[in-house]
C-alpha positions in Angstrom: 6.9 -3.9 -26.0 7.9 -1.0 -23.9 6.5 2.4 -22.9 8.9 5.4 -22.7 8.3 8.5 -20.6 10.3 11.7 -20.4 10.3 14.6 -17.9 11.6 18.2 -17.9 14.9 17.2 -16.3 15.9 15.2 -19.4 15.3 11.9 -17.6 14.1 8.8 -19.4 11.9 6.1 -17.8 11.2 2.8 -19.6 8.4 0.5 -18.4 6.8 -2.7 -19.7 3.7 -2.0 -21.8 0.7 -1.3 -19.5 2.8 -0.9 -16.3 2.1 1.9 -13.8 4.8 4.4 -13.0 6.6 3.2 -9.8 6.3 5.2 -6.6 10.0 6.0 -6.5 9.5 7.9 -9.8 6.1 9.3 -9.3 7.4 12.6 -7.9 8.4 13.9 -11.3 5.9 14.8 -14.1 6.4 12.2 -16.8 5.1 12.6 -20.3 4.6 9.5 -22.4 6.4 9.3 -25.7 4.1 8.8 -28.7 6.4 6.2 -30.3 6.0 2.5 -29.6 9.3 0.9 -28.7 9.6 -2.7 -29.8 13.3 -3.4 -29.1 15.6 -2.1 -26.4 19.1 -3.1 -25.4 19.8 -6.2 -23.3 20.8 -4.0 -20.3 17.4 -2.1 -20.4 15.5 -5.3 -20.9 17.1 -7.1 -18.0 16.7 -4.1 -15.7 13.0 -3.8 -16.5 12.5 -7.5 -15.8 14.4 -7.3 -12.5 13.2 -3.9 -11.2 10.1 -3.2 -13.2 11.5 0.0 -14.6 14.7 1.6 -16.0 15.7 5.3 -15.5 18.5 7.2 -16.9 19.5 10.8 -17.7 19.8 11.8 -21.3 23.0 13.5 -22.4 22.9 17.0 -23.7 24.6 17.2 -27.1 26.4 20.4 -28.2 25.9 21.7 -31.7 28.8 23.3 -33.5 
């Protein structure tokens, strides 16, 4: 399972369950998402296994 965190800059941080926020990402204020994530894409899964975390910026969608 995975823990998902968000910050005010619309960034997303994915960690393995129970992992601490890495030092490179600790400068931002992260808020934990209440949802439990069971499945993620293969790209995210391999990055979390290799680095210990996955970070990306969420896209802003325009409403028409």
